[in-house]
N, CA, C, O and the ligand as a Tripos MOL2 file, in Angstrom:
@<TRIPOS>MOLECULE
protein
  265   263    67     0     0
PROTEIN
NO_CHARGES

@<TRIPOS>ATOM
      1 N         138.1020   95.6740   75.7680 N.3       1 MET1
      2 CA        137.1100   94.7440   75.2410 C.3       1 MET1
      3 C         136.3950   94.0270   76.3820 C.2       1 MET1
      4 O         136.9960   93.7030   77.4060 O.2       1 MET1
      5 N         135.1600   93.7980   76.1940 N.am      2 GLY2
      6 CA        134.3700   93.1310   77.2320 C.3       2 GLY2
      7 C         134.6320   91.6440   77.2780 C.2       2 GLY2
      8 O         135.4450   91.1270   76.5110 O.2       2 GLY2
      9 N         133.9420   90.9470   78.1780 N.am      3 ALA3
     10 CA        134.1040   89.4990   78.3180 C.3       3 ALA3
     11 C         133.5370   88.7930   77.0890 C.2       3 ALA3
     12 O         132.4930   89.1670   76.5550 O.2       3 ALA3
     13 N         134.2500   87.7740   76.6650 N.am      4 LEU4
     14 CA        133.8230   87.0160   75.4840 C.3       4 LEU4
     15 C         133.7190   85.5360   75.8450 C.2       4 LEU4
     16 O         134.4860   85.0600   76.6830 O.2       4 LEU4
     17 N         132.7840   84.7910   75.2310 N.am      5 PRO5
     18 CA        132.6880   83.3670   75.5060 C.3       5 PRO5
     19 C         133.9240   82.6230   75.0360 C.2       5 PRO5
     20 O         134.4690   82.9040   73.9690 O.2       5 PRO5
     21 N         134.3630   81.6560   75.8610 N.am      6 LYS6
     22 CA        135.5870   80.9280   75.5370 C.3       6 LYS6
     23 C         135.3660   79.9820   74.3680 C.2       6 LYS6
     24 O         136.2290   79.8220   73.5050 O.2       6 LYS6
     25 N         134.1940   79.3590   74.3560 N.am      7 GLN7
     26 CA        133.8940   78.3960   73.3030 C.3       7 GLN7
     27 C         132.4940   78.6230   72.7780 C.2       7 GLN7
     28 O         131.6430   79.2220   73.4350 O.2       7 GLN7
     29 N         132.2810   78.1190   71.5560 N.am      8 LYS8
     30 CA        130.9460   78.1650   70.9880 C.3       8 LYS8
     31 C         130.0360   77.2240   71.7900 C.2       8 LYS8
     32 O         130.4280   76.1060   72.1230 O.2       8 LYS8
     33 N         128.7930   77.7010   72.1010 N.am      9 VAL9
     34 CA        127.8070   76.8450   72.7520 C.3       9 VAL9
     35 C         127.0540   76.0990   71.6510 C.2       9 VAL9
     36 O         126.3840   76.7020   70.8140 O.2       9 VAL9
     37 N         127.1820   74.7670   71.6760 N.am     10 SER10
     38 CA        126.5260   73.9670   70.6350 C.3      10 SER10
     39 C         125.0140   74.0620   70.7700 C.2      10 SER10
     40 O         124.5000   74.4200   71.8300 O.2      10 SER10
     41 N         124.3140   73.7440   69.7100 N.am     11 ARG11
     42 CA        122.8440   73.7900   69.7520 C.3      11 ARG11
     43 C         122.3070   72.8230   70.8030 C.2      11 ARG11
     44 O         121.2960   73.0980   71.4490 O.2      11 ARG11
     45 N         122.9970   71.6770   70.9730 N.am     12 ALA12
     46 CA        122.5440   70.7000   71.9750 C.3      12 ALA12
     47 C         122.6800   71.2720   73.3820 C.2      12 ALA12
     48 O         121.7670   71.1440   74.1980 O.2      12 ALA12
     49 N         123.8250   71.9050   73.6680 N.am     13 ALA13
     50 CA        124.0320   72.4850   74.9980 C.3      13 ALA13
     51 C         123.0630   73.6350   75.2320 C.2      13 ALA13
     52 O         122.5450   73.8100   76.3350 O.2      13 ALA13
     53 N         122.8250   74.4110   74.1920 N.am     14 GLN14
     54 CA        121.8710   75.5130   74.2940 C.3      14 GLN14
     55 C         120.4720   74.9830   74.6080 C.2      14 GLN14
     56 O         119.7420   75.5550   75.4180 O.2      14 GLN14
     57 N         120.1180   73.8940   73.9570 N.am     15 GLY15
     58 CA        118.8090   73.2890   74.1830 C.3      15 GLY15
     59 C         118.6890   72.6990   75.5740 C.2      15 GLY15
     60 O         117.6450   72.8210   76.2140 O.2      15 GLY15
     61 N         119.7700   72.0470   76.0560 N.am     16 ARG16
     62 CA        119.7490   71.4870   77.4100 C.3      16 ARG16
     63 C         119.5690   72.5910   78.4360 C.2      16 ARG16
     64 O         118.8240   72.4230   79.4020 O.2      16 ARG16
     65 N         120.2430   73.7210   78.2400 N.am     17 ARG17
     66 CA        120.1020   74.8360   79.1790 C.3      17 ARG17
     67 C         118.6700   75.3630   79.1500 C.2      17 ARG17
     68 O         118.0860   75.6510   80.1950 O.2      17 ARG17
     69 N         118.1100   75.4850   77.9530 N.am     18 ARG18
     70 CA        116.7750   76.0770   77.8320 C.3      18 ARG18
     71 C         115.6570   75.0970   78.1690 C.2      18 ARG18
     72 O         114.4890   75.4850   78.2140 O.2      18 ARG18
     73 N         116.0010   73.8310   78.4080 N.am     19 ALA19
     74 CA        114.9780   72.8330   78.7390 C.3      19 ALA19
     75 C         114.2900   73.1690   80.0520 C.2      19 ALA19
     76 O         113.1800   72.6960   80.2970 O.2      19 ALA19
     77 N         114.9190   73.9720   80.9020 N.am     20 HIS20
     78 CA        114.3600   74.3050   82.2180 C.3      20 HIS20
     79 C         113.7040   75.6810   82.2360 C.2      20 HIS20
     80 O         113.3380   76.1660   83.3060 O.2      20 HIS20
     81 N         113.5480   76.3110   81.0990 N.am     21 GLN21
     82 CA        113.0690   77.6870   81.0720 C.3      21 GLN21
     83 C         111.5970   77.8080   80.7200 C.2      21 GLN21
     84 O         111.1140   78.9130   80.4720 O.2      21 GLN21
     85 N         110.8730   76.6970   80.6920 N.am     22 ALA22
     86 CA        109.4670   76.7560   80.2990 C.3      22 ALA22
     87 C         108.6660   77.5510   81.3180 C.2      22 ALA22
     88 O         108.9380   77.4670   82.5160 O.2      22 ALA22
     89 N         107.6800   78.3240   80.8630 N.am     23 LEU23
     90 CA        106.8010   79.0650   81.7440 C.3      23 LEU23
     91 C         105.8010   78.1030   82.3700 C.2      23 LEU23
     92 O         105.3510   77.1540   81.7280 O.2      23 LEU23
     93 N         105.4590   78.3580   83.6250 N.am     24 VAL24
     94 CA        104.5260   77.5010   84.3510 C.3      24 VAL24
     95 C         103.2460   78.2900   84.6000 C.2      24 VAL24
     96 O         103.2860   79.4160   85.0960 O.2      24 VAL24
     97 N         102.1290   77.6990   84.2590 N.am     25 ILE25
     98 CA        100.8420   78.3400   84.5280 C.3      25 ILE25
     99 C         100.5480   78.2080   86.0240 C.2      25 ILE25
    100 O         100.5480   77.0920   86.5440 O.2      25 ILE25
    101 N         100.2930   79.3300   86.7390 N.am     26 PRO26
    102 CA        100.0570   79.2450   88.1820 C.3      26 PRO26
    103 C          98.7890   78.4560   88.4810 C.2      26 PRO26
    104 O          97.7910   78.5730   87.7700 O.2      26 PRO26
    105 N          98.8380   77.6450   89.5470 N.am     27 LYS27
    106 CA         97.6760   76.8690   89.9710 C.3      27 LYS27
    107 C          96.6710   77.8210   90.6120 C.2      27 LYS27
    108 O          97.0220   78.5560   91.5350 O.2      27 LYS27
    109 N          95.4520   77.8170   90.1450 N.am     28 LEU28
    110 CA         94.4110   78.6790   90.6750 C.3      28 LEU28
    111 C          93.1960   77.8380   91.0250 C.2      28 LEU28
    112 O          92.8550   76.8970   90.3080 O.2      28 LEU28
    113 N          92.5450   78.1800   92.1310 N.am     29 VAL29
    114 CA         91.3160   77.5020   92.5250 C.3      29 VAL29
    115 C          90.1920   78.5340   92.5670 C.2      29 VAL29
    116 O          90.4490   79.7370   92.6100 O.2      29 VAL29
    117 N          88.9630   78.0670   92.5550 N.am     30 THR30
    118 CA         87.8130   78.9550   92.5760 C.3      30 THR30
    119 C          87.4880   79.3340   94.0180 C.2      30 THR30
    120 O          87.4250   78.4710   94.8930 O.2      30 THR30
    121 N          87.2850   80.6130   94.2570 N.am     31 CYS31
    122 CA         86.9410   81.1010   95.5990 C.3      31 CYS31
    123 C          85.5330   80.6320   95.9560 C.2      31 CYS31
    124 O          84.6060   80.7470   95.1540 O.2      31 CYS31
    125 N          85.3840   80.0950   97.1870 N.am     32 SER32
    126 CA         84.0740   79.5860   97.5940 C.3      32 SER32
    127 C          83.1070   80.7190   97.9150 C.2      32 SER32
    128 O          81.8950   80.5060   97.9440 O.2      32 SER32
    129 N          83.6300   81.9300   98.1570 N.am     33 ASN33
    130 CA         82.7590   83.0550   98.5140 C.3      33 ASN33
    131 C          82.3090   83.8380   97.2910 C.2      33 ASN33
    132 O          81.1110   84.0370   97.0900 O.2      33 ASN33
    133 N          83.2690   84.2910   96.4570 N.am     34 CYS34
    134 CA         82.9080   85.1490   95.3330 C.3      34 CYS34
    135 C          82.9700   84.4230   93.9970 C.2      34 CYS34
    136 O          82.4920   84.9520   92.9930 O.2      34 CYS34
    137 N          83.5450   83.2270   93.9600 N.am     35 GLY35
    138 CA         83.5990   82.4960   92.6980 C.3      35 GLY35
    139 C          84.7370   82.9100   91.7930 C.2      35 GLY35
    140 O          84.8670   82.3810   90.6890 O.2      35 GLY35
    141 N          85.5690   83.8460   92.2330 N.am     36 GLY36
    142 CA         86.7100   84.2720   91.4240 C.3      36 GLY36
    143 C          87.8770   83.3170   91.5740 C.2      36 GLY36
    144 O          87.8330   82.3910   92.3830 O.2      36 GLY36
    145 N          88.9140   83.5430   90.7950 N.am     37 LYS37
    146 CA         90.0980   82.6930   90.8690 C.3      37 LYS37
    147 C          91.0550   83.2290   91.9270 C.2      37 LYS37
    148 O          91.2740   84.4370   92.0190 O.2      37 LYS37
    149 N          91.6290   82.3190   92.7320 N.am     38 ARG38
    150 CA         92.5900   82.7340   93.7370 C.3      38 ARG38
    151 C          93.6790   81.6650   93.8500 C.2      38 ARG38
    152 O          93.4990   80.5300   93.4070 O.2      38 ARG38
    153 N          94.8180   82.0480   94.4530 N.am     39 VAL39
    154 CA         95.9220   81.1280   94.6820 C.3      39 VAL39
    155 C          95.5340   80.2230   95.8460 C.2      39 VAL39
    156 O          95.0010   80.7230   96.8370 O.2      39 VAL39
    157 N          95.7800   78.9030   95.7730 N.am     40 PRO40
    158 CA         95.3960   78.0120   96.8620 C.3      40 PRO40
    159 C          96.0790   78.3680   98.1830 C.2      40 PRO40
    160 O          97.1980   78.8800   98.1840 O.2      40 PRO40
    161 N          95.4150   78.1020   99.2990 N.am     41 HIS41
    162 CA         95.9270   78.3120  100.6550 C.3      41 HIS41
    163 C          96.2810   79.7680  100.9100 C.2      41 HIS41
    164 O          97.2200   80.0580  101.6510 O.2      41 HIS41
    165 N          95.5290   80.6940  100.2960 N.am     42 SER42
    166 CA         95.8070   82.1020  100.5130 C.3      42 SER42
    167 C          94.4930   82.8820  100.4990 C.2      42 SER42
    168 O          93.4660   82.3950  100.0250 O.2      42 SER42
    169 N          94.5510   84.1040  101.0300 N.am     43 VAL43
    170 CA         93.3800   84.9570  101.1000 C.3      43 VAL43
    171 C          92.9920   85.3880   99.6810 C.2      43 VAL43
    172 O          93.8570   85.6660   98.8500 O.2      43 VAL43
    173 N          91.6930   85.4390   99.4180 N.am     44 CYS44
    174 CA         91.2030   85.8430   98.1040 C.3      44 CYS44
    175 C          91.4920   87.3290   97.8910 C.2      44 CYS44
    176 O          91.2050   88.1590   98.7550 O.2      44 CYS44
    177 N          92.0640   87.6520   96.7300 N.am     45 ASN45
    178 CA         92.3780   89.0450   96.4150 C.3      45 ASN45
    179 C          91.1300   89.8630   96.1350 C.2      45 ASN45
    180 O          91.1380   91.0840   96.2930 O.2      45 ASN45
    181 N          90.0490   89.1950   95.7180 N.am     46 ILE46
    182 CA         88.8660   89.9170   95.2710 C.3      46 ILE46
    183 C          87.9640   90.2550   96.4590 C.2      46 ILE46
    184 O          87.5120   91.3940   96.5810 O.2      46 ILE46
    185 N          87.6950   89.2740   97.3430 N.am     47 CYS47
    186 CA         86.7390   89.5030   98.4210 C.3      47 CYS47
    187 C          87.3790   89.5140   99.8060 C.2      47 CYS47
    188 O          86.7190   89.9100  100.7660 O.2      47 CYS47
    189 N          88.6420   89.0940   99.9530 N.am     48 GLY48
    190 CA         89.3140   89.1240  101.2450 C.3      48 GLY48
    191 C          88.9110   87.9990  102.1750 C.2      48 GLY48
    192 O          89.1310   88.0950  103.3820 O.2      48 GLY48
    193 N          88.3270   86.9360  101.6460 N.am     49 TYR49
    194 CA         87.8800   85.8150  102.4750 C.3      49 TYR49
    195 C          88.9430   84.7260  102.5080 C.2      49 TYR49
    196 O          89.6830   84.5300  101.5440 O.2      49 TYR49
    197 N          89.0060   84.0230  103.6310 N.am     50 TYR50
    198 CA         89.8260   82.8190  103.7360 C.3      50 TYR50
    199 C          89.0520   81.8100  104.5690 C.2      50 TYR50
    200 O          88.6490   82.1210  105.6900 O.2      50 TYR50
    201 N          88.8400   80.6340  104.0560 N.am     51 LYS51
    202 CA         88.0630   79.5730  104.7120 C.3      51 LYS51
    203 C          86.6920   80.0980  105.1450 C.2      51 LYS51
    204 O          86.3070   79.9510  106.3050 O.2      51 LYS51
    205 N          85.9570   80.7090  104.2110 N.am     52 ASP52
    206 CA         84.5990   81.2060  104.4200 C.3      52 ASP52
    207 C          84.5240   82.2260  105.5480 C.2      52 ASP52
    208 O          83.5020   82.3160  106.2290 O.2      52 ASP52
    209 N          85.5810   82.9900  105.7540 N.am     53 GLU53
    210 CA         85.6070   83.9850  106.8100 C.3      53 GLU53
    211 C          86.3200   85.2250  106.2880 C.2      53 GLU53
    212 O          87.3720   85.1290  105.6550 O.2      53 GLU53
    213 N          85.7260   86.4160  106.5660 N.am     54 GLN54
    214 CA         86.3570   87.6610  106.1110 C.3      54 GLN54
    215 C          87.5620   87.9330  106.9970 C.2      54 GLN54
    216 O          87.4120   88.1390  108.2010 O.2      54 GLN54
    217 N          88.7560   87.9370  106.4110 N.am     55 VAL55
    218 CA         89.9630   88.1660  107.1960 C.3      55 VAL55
    219 C          90.6580   89.4600  106.7910 C.2      55 VAL55
    220 O          91.4570   89.9910  107.5620 O.2      55 VAL55
    221 N          90.3700   89.9800  105.5950 N.am     56 VAL56
    222 CA         91.0070   91.2070  105.1230 C.3      56 VAL56
    223 C          89.9250   92.1080  104.5530 C.2      56 VAL56
    224 O          89.0810   91.6640  103.7740 O.2      56 VAL56
    225 N          89.9550   93.3940  104.9500 N.am     57 GLU57
    226 CA         89.0390   94.3630  104.3740 C.3      57 GLU57
    227 C          89.5610   94.7740  103.0100 C.2      57 GLU57
    228 O          90.7110   95.1950  102.8860 O.2      57 GLU57
    229 N          88.7230   94.6560  101.9810 N.am     58 ILE58
    230 CA         89.1190   95.0810  100.6390 C.3      58 ILE58
    231 C          88.6770   96.5240  100.4620 C.2      58 ILE58
    232 O          87.4850   96.8310  100.4870 O.2      58 ILE58
    233 N          89.6590   97.4090  100.2820 N.am     59 ARG59
    234 CA         89.3440   98.8200  100.0790 C.3      59 ARG59
    235 C          88.9430   99.0550   98.6300 C.2      59 ARG59
    236 O          89.5430   98.5000   97.7090 O.2      59 ARG59
    237 N          87.9330   99.8750   98.4410 N.am     60 GLN60
    238 CA         87.5510  100.2590   97.0810 C.3      60 GLN60
    239 C          88.5340  101.3230   96.5900 C.2      60 GLN60
    240 O          89.1710  102.0210   97.3800 O.2      60 GLN60
    241 N          88.6380  101.4250   95.2500 N.am     61 LYS61
    242 CA         89.5370  102.4320   94.6820 C.3      61 LYS61
    243 C          89.0590  103.8250   95.0640 C.2      61 LYS61
    244 O          87.9130  104.1880   94.8010 O.2      61 LYS61
    245 N          89.9480  104.6130   95.6920 N.am     62 ALA62
    246 CA         89.5890  105.9300   96.1640 C.3      62 ALA62
    247 C          89.4540  106.9010   94.9940 C.2      62 ALA62
    248 O          90.2110  106.8430   94.0250 O.2      62 ALA62
    249 N          88.4720  107.7940   95.1100 N.am     63 ASP63
    250 CA         88.3170  108.8270   94.0820 C.3      63 ASP63
    251 C          89.4350  109.8600   94.2220 C.2      63 ASP63
    252 O          89.8300  110.2180   95.3320 O.2      63 ASP63
    253 N          89.9380  110.3310   93.0820 N.am     64 LYS64
    254 CA         91.0100  111.3130   93.1410 C.3      64 LYS64
    255 C          90.5060  112.6790   93.6090 C.2      64 LYS64
    256 O          91.2750  113.4900   94.1230 O.2      64 LYS64
    257 N          89.1780  112.9290   93.4210 N.am     65 ASN65
    258 CA         88.6180  114.2270   93.7700 C.3      65 ASN65
    259 C          88.4430  114.3650   95.2770 C.2      65 ASN65
    260 O          88.3710  115.4840   95.7850 O.2      65 ASN65
    261 N          88.3720  113.2510   96.0010 N.am     66 GLN66
    262 CA         88.0790  113.3290   97.4370 C.3      66 GLN66
    263 C          89.3530  113.3520   98.2700 C.2      66 GLN66
    264 O          89.2870  113.4150   99.4980 O.2      66 GLN66
    265 ZN         86.7500   85.6440   96.8140 Zn       67 ZN67
@<TRIPOS>BOND
     1     1     2 1
     2     2     3 1
     3     3     4 2
     4     3     5 am
     5     5     6 1
     6     6     7 1
     7     7     8 2
     8     7     9 am
     9     9    10 1
    10    10    11 1
    11    11    12 2
    12    11    13 am
    13    13    14 1
    14    14    15 1
    15    15    16 2
    16    15    17 am
    17    17    18 1
    18    18    19 1
    19    19    20 2
    20    19    21 am
    21    21    22 1
    22    22    23 1
    23    23    24 2
    24    23    25 am
    25    25    26 1
    26    26    27 1
    27    27    28 2
    28    27    29 am
    29    29    30 1
    30    30    31 1
    31    31    32 2
    32    31    33 am
    33    33    34 1
    34    34    35 1
    35    35    36 2
    36    35    37 am
    37    37    38 1
    38    38    39 1
    39    39    40 2
    40    39    41 am
    41    41    42 1
    42    42    43 1
    43    43    44 2
    44    43    45 am
    45    45    46 1
    46    46    47 1
    47    47    48 2
    48    47    49 am
    49    49    50 1
    50    50    51 1
    51    51    52 2
    52    51    53 am
    53    53    54 1
    54    54    55 1
    55    55    56 2
    56    55    57 am
    57    57    58 1
    58    58    59 1
    59    59    60 2
    60    59    61 am
    61    61    62 1
    62    62    63 1
    63    63    64 2
    64    63    65 am
    65    65    66 1
    66    66    67 1
    67    67    68 2
    68    67    69 am
    69    69    70 1
    70    70    71 1
    71    71    72 2
    72    71    73 am
    73    73    74 1
    74    74    75 1
    75    75    76 2
    76    75    77 am
    77    77    78 1
    78    78    79 1
    79    79    80 2
    80    79    81 am
    81    81    82 1
    82    82    83 1
    83    83    84 2
    84    83    85 am
    85    85    86 1
    86    86    87 1
    87    87    88 2
    88    87    89 am
    89    89    90 1
    90    90    91 1
    91    91    92 2
    92    91    93 am
    93    93    94 1
    94    94    95 1
    95    95    96 2
    96    95    97 am
    97    97    98 1
    98    98    99 1
    99    99   100 2
   100    99   101 am
   101   101   102 1
   102   102   103 1
   103   103   104 2
   104   103   105 am
   105   105   106 1
   106   106   107 1
   107   107   108 2
   108   107   109 am
   109   109   110 1
   110   110   111 1
   111   111   112 2
   112   111   113 am
   113   113   114 1
   114   114   115 1
   115   115   116 2
   116   115   117 am
   117   117   118 1
   118   118   119 1
   119   119   120 2
   120   119   121 am
   121   121   122 1
   122   122   123 1
   123   123   124 2
   124   123   125 am
   125   125   126 1
   126   126   127 1
   127   127   128 2
   128   127   129 am
   129   129   130 1
   130   130   131 1
   131   131   132 2
   132   131   133 am
   133   133   134 1
   134   134   135 1
   135   135   136 2
   136   135   137 am
   137   137   138 1
   138   138   139 1
   139   139   140 2
   140   139   141 am
   141   141   142 1
   142   142   143 1
   143   143   144 2
   144   143   145 am
   145   145   146 1
   146   146   147 1
   147   147   148 2
   148   147   149 am
   149   149   150 1
   150   150   151 1
   151   151   152 2
   152   151   153 am
   153   153   154 1
   154   154   155 1
   155   155   156 2
   156   155   157 am
   157   157   158 1
   158   158   159 1
   159   159   160 2
   160   159   161 am
   161   161   162 1
   162   162   163 1
   163   163   164 2
   164   163   165 am
   165   165   166 1
   166   166   167 1
   167   167   168 2
   168   167   169 am
   169   169   170 1
   170   170   171 1
   171   171   172 2
   172   171   173 am
   173   173   174 1
   174   174   175 1
   175   175   176 2
   176   175   177 am
   177   177   178 1
   178   178   179 1
   179   179   180 2
   180   179   181 am
   181   181   182 1
   182   182   183 1
   183   183   184 2
   184   183   185 am
   185   185   186 1
   186   186   187 1
   187   187   188 2
   188   187   189 am
   189   189   190 1
   190   190   191 1
   191   191   192 2
   192   191   193 am
   193   193   194 1
   194   194   195 1
   195   195   196 2
   196   195   197 am
   197   197   198 1
   198   198   199 1
   199   199   200 2
   200   199   201 am
   201   201   202 1
   202   202   203 1
   203   203   204 2
   204   203   205 am
   205   205   206 1
   206   206   207 1
   207   207   208 2
   208   207   209 am
   209   209   210 1
   210   210   211 1
   211   211   212 2
   212   211   213 am
   213   213   214 1
   214   214   215 1
   215   215   216 2
   216   215   217 am
   217   217   218 1
   218   218   219 1
   219   219   220 2
   220   219   221 am
   221   221   222 1
   222   222   223 1
   223   223   224 2
   224   223   225 am
   225   225   226 1
   226   226   227 1
   227   227   228 2
   228   227   229 am
   229   229   230 1
   230   230   231 1
   231   231   232 2
   232   231   233 am
   233   233   234 1
   234   234   235 1
   235   235   236 2
   236   235   237 am
   237   237   238 1
   238   238   239 1
   239   239   240 2
   240   239   241 am
   241   241   242 1
   242   242   243 1
   243   243   244 2
   244   243   245 am
   245   245   246 1
   246   246   247 1
   247   247   248 2
   248   247   249 am
   249   249   250 1
   250   250   251 1
   251   251   252 2
   252   251   253 am
   253   253   254 1
   254   254   255 1
   255   255   256 2
   256   255   257 am
   257   257   258 1
   258   258   259 1
   259   259   260 2
   260   259   261 am
   261   261   262 1
   262   262   263 1
   263   263   264 2
@<TRIPOS>SUBSTRUCTURE
     1 MET1         2 RESIDUE 1 A MET
     2 GLY2         6 RESIDUE 1 A GLY
     3 ALA3        10 RESIDUE 1 A ALA
     4 LEU4        14 RESIDUE 1 A LEU
     5 PRO5        18 RESIDUE 1 A PRO
     6 LYS6        22 RESIDUE 1 A LYS
     7 GLN7        26 RESIDUE 1 A GLN
     8 LYS8        30 RESIDUE 1 A LYS
     9 VAL9        34 RESIDUE 1 A VAL
    10 SER10       38 RESIDUE 1 A SER
    11 ARG11       42 RESIDUE 1 A ARG
    12 ALA12       46 RESIDUE 1 A ALA
    13 ALA13       50 RESIDUE 1 A ALA
    14 GLN14       54 RESIDUE 1 A GLN
    15 GLY15       58 RESIDUE 1 A GLY
    16 ARG16       62 RESIDUE 1 A ARG
    17 ARG17       66 RESIDUE 1 A ARG
    18 ARG18       70 RESIDUE 1 A ARG
    19 ALA19       74 RESIDUE 1 A ALA
    20 HIS20       78 RESIDUE 1 A HIS
    21 GLN21       82 RESIDUE 1 A GLN
    22 ALA22       86 RESIDUE 1 A ALA
    23 LEU23       90 RESIDUE 1 A LEU
    24 VAL24       94 RESIDUE 1 A VAL
    25 ILE25       98 RESIDUE 1 A ILE
    26 PRO26      102 RESIDUE 1 A PRO
    27 LYS27      106 RESIDUE 1 A LYS
    28 LEU28      110 RESIDUE 1 A LEU
    29 VAL29      114 RESIDUE 1 A VAL
    30 THR30      118 RESIDUE 1 A THR
    31 CYS31      122 RESIDUE 1 A CYS
    32 SER32      126 RESIDUE 1 A SER
    33 ASN33      130 RESIDUE 1 A ASN
    34 CYS34      134 RESIDUE 1 A CYS
    35 GLY35      138 RESIDUE 1 A GLY
    36 GLY36      142 RESIDUE 1 A GLY
    37 LYS37      146 RESIDUE 1 A LYS
    38 ARG38      150 RESIDUE 1 A ARG
    39 VAL39      154 RESIDUE 1 A VAL
    40 PRO40      158 RESIDUE 1 A PRO
    41 HIS41      162 RESIDUE 1 A HIS
    42 SER42      166 RESIDUE 1 A SER
    43 VAL43      170 RESIDUE 1 A VAL
    44 CYS44      174 RESIDUE 1 A CYS
    45 ASN45      178 RESIDUE 1 A ASN
    46 ILE46      182 RESIDUE 1 A ILE
    47 CYS47      186 RESIDUE 1 A CYS
    48 GLY48      190 RESIDUE 1 A GLY
    49 TYR49      194 RESIDUE 1 A TYR
    50 TYR50      198 RESIDUE 1 A TYR
    51 LYS51      202 RESIDUE 1 A LYS
    52 ASP52      206 RESIDUE 1 A ASP
    53 GLU53      210 RESIDUE 1 A GLU
    54 GLN54      214 RESIDUE 1 A GLN
    55 VAL55      218 RESIDUE 1 A VAL
    56 VAL56      222 RESIDUE 1 A VAL
    57 GLU57      226 RESIDUE 1 A GLU
    58 ILE58      230 RESIDUE 1 A ILE
    59 ARG59      234 RESIDUE 1 A ARG
    60 GLN60      238 RESIDUE 1 A GLN
    61 LYS61      242 RESIDUE 1 A LYS
    62 ALA62      246 RESIDUE 1 A ALA
    63 ASP63      250 RESIDUE 1 A ASP
    64 LYS64      254 RESIDUE 1 A LYS
    65 ASN65      258 RESIDUE 1 A ASN
    66 GLN66      262 RESIDUE 1 A GLN
    67 ZN67       265 GROUP 0 **** ****
């Protein structure tokens, strides 16, 4: 037989445990270059800019035929 709980978890204890499980909406700011949403203090995923400067080349999706 597998492991079994020693005692019943009361609804109050269950609720206290689940009080910390809420999902958090990630903080997003608007990119000053392309206007898209990006994570603060990080390079923009859409245009590759950071602090109004291109720091990462964004590759376009490659064609499968080429
Ligand atoms: Zn951008």
